[in-house]
N, C-alpha and C positions, 0 to 999 in steps of 0.2 A: 131738571134735577139730575145730578151726576149719580151713576150707579154706586152702590155701597163700596165695591172693591176700589173704584177710583178715589172715593173719599178716604178710605183707609190708607191707600198709597200716598195721597197728598198729605195726610196727617203724619205719616211716618217721617216726613221731612221736618216735622216739628221736634223730633227727638234729638236734642242737643244738650250739652252740659248746661248751657245758659238757660234753656227752657226748664230743665229739671230744677236748677237752683232757684229760679225766679217764680215758677208757677206751682210746683208740687209742695204741698204743706201737710203737716200732720192734721188729721181730722177731716181731710177731703173725702168725698164719697168716691166710690169706684166709677160712677158715671162721670164725675168731674175729671178724674184722671184720664178716662177714655176719651173724653171730649178734648183734652189738652194734648195727649200723646198718641191717641189712636189705640188700636187693639194690641194687646201684648203678644209676644211670640210664644210664651209658655205661661200656663196657669197651673199652679199646684195647690194642694191643701195640706195643712199639718194635721197632727193627731186631734186637735181641737176644732177641726173643720174651718180654720181661718185660711183665706186665700193668700197666695204670694204670686205676684205678677212679675214676669221677667221680660224685659225689652232688650233685644240685641240688634245693634246696627253696625254694619261693616261697610266702610267706604273705601274704594280704591281710587287713588289719584295717579294719573299718568302724566308725566312731563316729557315733552319731546322737543329736541332742538335739531334742526336740519340745516344743511348747507348744500348748495347745488352748483358748485364750481363757478361762483360769481354771478349766477343767475338765480336770484332768490325765489322767483315765481315758478320755475320749472322743477318738477320732482323727479324726472327721468335721470337716473345716475346720481341721485341724491344720497348723501351719507349723513349720518347724524347719531345722536345718542337718545336713548329712551330710558327713563327711570320710572319705577312704579313703587308706590308705598301704600300701605293700608292703615286706616284708622278704625279702631273699634270703640264702641260705647256700649256698656252693659248697665242697665238700670234695674234694680230689684226693689219692688214695693210690697211691703207686708201690710195686710189689713187686719183689723180687730174683728171681734164677734159681730159688730154692727156694720161691717163692711166699710169702715172708715180707715184711712191711712194711719197706721200706728208707727211705722218707721220706713225709711227708704235710704238707699245707698246707690252709688254709681261708681263706675271705674272706666277710665279711658286709657287707651294705649295707641302707640303709633310704631309701625315697623315697616 
């Protein structure tokens, strides 16, 4: 059996726009949301003691192209270009008094 931390880390890989669109529905329980998306990054409550869960995911993509003076396998003296971009996904899930999803929203960006 995997330790809880490892299970949470592997579930965080499920946090995609597609998963949110396909799996998260109004009326779901908090346990169902946690089973689908893992543990939230932030949990808050409003004045009526209803929870709001916030998931944040930041992914860094690195692209590298290298050339080595006609010898593609050697990296000594290699030159090339490196570019880096980041993608963010924020998911906000609001629960009702019975701890069921009452609404959810998400935002994604790339820079």
